[in-house]
N, C-alpha and C positions, 0 to 999 in steps of 0.2 A: 376273303377280303370284305371290308365293311364299305357299304354305299350310303350316300346321303340321299335324303329325300330331295329330289330335284325341284319339286314344287317350291321350295323355299325361294329358289332362284326367280320365280315369278312375282313373289312379294314386291310392291312399290318399294321404291328407295327409302322414303321417309314415312315412318309412322305419324299420323295426322297430328296428335297431340305434341310430339317431338317438334314438328314443323311449327306449330302454332306458339310453342314455347320459344324456338329461335326466333321467330319474328318479332315477338314482344321484347326479347332481350336486344335484338338489334335496334328496335325503335327507342328502347330506353336509353341505349348508348348514344343514339343521335338527337334525342329530346329528353335530356336529363331533368328537365324542368317540368315535364308532363306528370301529372298524377294518374296512374293506371289502376282503374278497377278491373281485377282479373274474374272473369266468370267461367274459365275454362275448367276442365276435368281436375278434380282434386283440390282446386283453389278454395282457400279459406280466407276470410277478412279479419278474423279476430284470433287471438291466442286461445288456447284451452282455458276452461275455467278451473278455478280453484279446487272445486269439487272432483273433476276429472283427474287432475294432477294427485290429489290426495288418494283416489283409488287405484290409480295407477302404481304409486308408491306402496300401498297397502297389498297390491297383488305381487309386486316385486318382492317384497318382505316375505309374503307367504311361500314364494318359490324358494327362498333361501333357508328355509327350515325343513327338516325331514318330515315333521309330522304334519306340516300343512302343504307340502310339495305336491303339485298335481301331475307333473310330467305331460306327456301327450295326452290330448283328451280321446274320449271314446270315439269310435268312428262317426257317430251321428252328432257328436257335440257333447259339451258338458251338460248333465242333467238340469242343474240349478240354472243354466243359461236358457235351455229349452223351455223349461217351465215359466220362467220371467216372461220370454217372448210370448208365450201363449196367453199368460195372464194380462200383460200390459199392452202389448201390440194388437191382441185379438179379442179376447173374451171381455175386456172392457168396452170393446166397441159392439158387442153383441155378436160377435163372429165365433163359432165353435170349433177351434182348432185346438187339438190336444198337444202336448208336448212331443208325443211319439210320431206327429206327423211334421215335425219341424226338423230340418237338417242344417246344421251349421258348415259353412263351407269357407273356403279362401276368398271367395268372391266371384262377381258375375262373370268377369272377363275369363277365368279358368273354366268356371261352369259351362258358359256357353261354347267354348272351344271343346271342352270334353264331351258335352251334349251331342254335337254334331258327328261325334265319332262313331256313334250308333248307326248311322247311315251309310250306305254304299258311296263310293266316290262317283258313281254313275248317276246319283241323283241330280235332278235339274233343280237350280236354287233361285228363288226371287227374293230380292233385297230392296228394301225402299233406298232411295238416294235423294239427300244425304242420310247417313246412318252411322251408327256407333261402330268404329272401325273394325272392331272384333269380329262382327258377323262376316265381313269380307275377308279379313285375313286368316281366320281359322279355315274358312272353305277353300282358300288359295292354297293353303298348307295340306289340306286334306286331298287336293287334286281335282277340285270341281270347277275350277275357274276358267280353264282355257288361258289363252294369253292375253295379256293386257293390250288393249288399242284404244289410244286417245283418252287415257284416264279410266277406262272401263274394262271389264273381263269380258271376253268373247262368249264364254259360257253361261254366264249370269243373266237372268232377267231382272231388269231394273225397273222397280216401282217408282215413278216420278212424285216426289214431294216438292211442290213449289207453290208459288204465290198464287198461280192460276187456279189450282185445285185446292187451296186453302191448307196445304201441307197433309192433305189426305190422299194417300194414292189410291187407284183404282185396283182391283184385283188383276193379275195377269191374264192376258188374252190367250196366252198358250199354256199347254199343260206343263206343270211343274210338280216336283215331289215335295219340296222344303219351301214354305213362305215364312220369312221373317217378318212378324207384325209385332212392333214393340211400340206400344202407344202408353203414355205420351212418348212420341219417338225421340229418341236422342240424336239430332241436336234440336230437332224442330219444336217439340214440347207440345205438339198438337194432338188432341184426343179423338178417336173416331166413335161411332155409335156402334150398338150392336148389330 
């Protein structure tokens, strides 16, 4: 018999960004005259530039010919891309990062969720509040959260990020095994010092 991961039942009903999107949609429906500037996740204000469209078209054309077809990338990512990132994003800024130190992944959400799987479900987790939802949800799915009580999970240690502390949380007062420190924190945008 196949069993499901019971921890998924502990997830809060709505993913934060879906909730924001739903609220914006409802507001637009009731206020069609309003001009909304969206600053949420993945929101952009302008269409792709002609140069980006041209290169996307070129990449699609390459994939349509046997002699230029790439297929799945190597595990670490394409060498040409890792080299470009090394040169343009790091070496031009005086940072010595070589291409073999760069790993191309699908993105932060999946990487964050996968990274926490290295640790036991018994680990105690400290998480800033507010925070990027994947830090919470991935630990809920891993079984570290306990039950939800009034918008918070019983087994997490929450690090308050608010106006009173200038959105810079104090370190936890109790012993924890994992601390999520993401600065500038999404969504507060604040930076902490060394």
